[in-house]
C-alpha positions as CSV (number, residue, x, y, z in Angstrom):
1,X,-0.1,0.3,0.0
2,X,1.3,3.2,-1.1
3,X,2.0,6.5,1.5
4,X,-1.0,8.6,-0.1
5,X,-3.4,5.6,0.5
6,X,-2.2,5.2,4.0
7,X,-2.7,8.6,4.9
8,X,-6.3,8.5,2.7
9,X,-7.3,5.6,4.9
10,X,-6.5,7.2,8.1
11,X,-8.3,10.4,7.8
12,X,-11.4,8.4,6.4
13,X,-11.4,6.6,9.7
14,X,-9.8,9.0,12.0
15,X,-10.6,12.3,10.8
16,X,-7.0,13.7,11.4
17,X,-3.4,13.2,11.0
18,X,-0.3,14.4,12.1
19,X,3.4,14.2,11.7
20,X,4.2,12.2,15.1
21,X,0.8,9.5,14.2
22,X,2.3,9.1,10.5
23,X,5.6,8.6,11.6
24,X,4.6,6.1,14.6
25,X,1.9,4.0,12.8
26,X,3.2,3.9,9.3
27,X,7.0,5.2,9.1
28,X,6.1,7.8,7.2
29,X,8.6,10.5,7.9
30,X,7.8,13.1,5.4
31,X,4.1,13.3,5.6
32,X,3.9,17.2,4.1
33,X,5.5,15.8,1.1
34,X,2.8,13.2,1.2
35,X,-0.2,15.3,1.7
36,X,1.5,17.8,-1.1
37,X,1.2,15.3,-3.6
38,X,-2.6,14.3,-2.6
39,X,-3.4,17.8,-2.5
40,X,-2.2,18.3,-6.2
41,X,-3.6,14.8,-7.3
42,X,-7.4,16.7,-5.9
43,X,-8.0,16.5,-2.6
44,X,-8.9,19.3,-0.3
45,X,-6.7,18.8,2.9
46,X,-6.9,21.8,5.5
47,X,-3.9,22.5,7.5
48,X,-4.1,23.5,11.0
49,X,-1.0,24.5,13.2
50,X,-1.6,23.3,16.9
51,X,0.7,23.7,19.7
52,X,2.1,20.7,21.9
53,X,2.1,21.0,25.7
54,X,5.6,21.7,25.5
55,X,5.1,24.4,23.2
56,X,6.3,23.0,20.1
57,X,4.3,23.9,16.8
58,X,2.9,20.8,14.7
59,X,0.6,20.9,11.3
60,X,-2.9,18.5,11.7
61,X,-4.1,17.5,8.6
62,X,-7.6,16.7,7.9
63,X,-10.2,16.6,4.9
64,X,-11.6,19.9,4.0
65,X,-15.1,19.7,4.3
66,X,-16.2,23.3,3.4
67,X,-14.3,23.0,0.2
């Protein structure tokens, strides 16, 4: 199964994905690149920047249902 397919299935099942989830669950180390390919293929994906409890910023990706 391709990385793009894994990410799409994860989004369908859980609603969102972060880089940490992609790394720990699917060994995808460059989630932003996978998301970019999915966006270029026509999927509408929304990016939200979140803040972890330690202050670090990270991106969370969701299907954009408003599009």
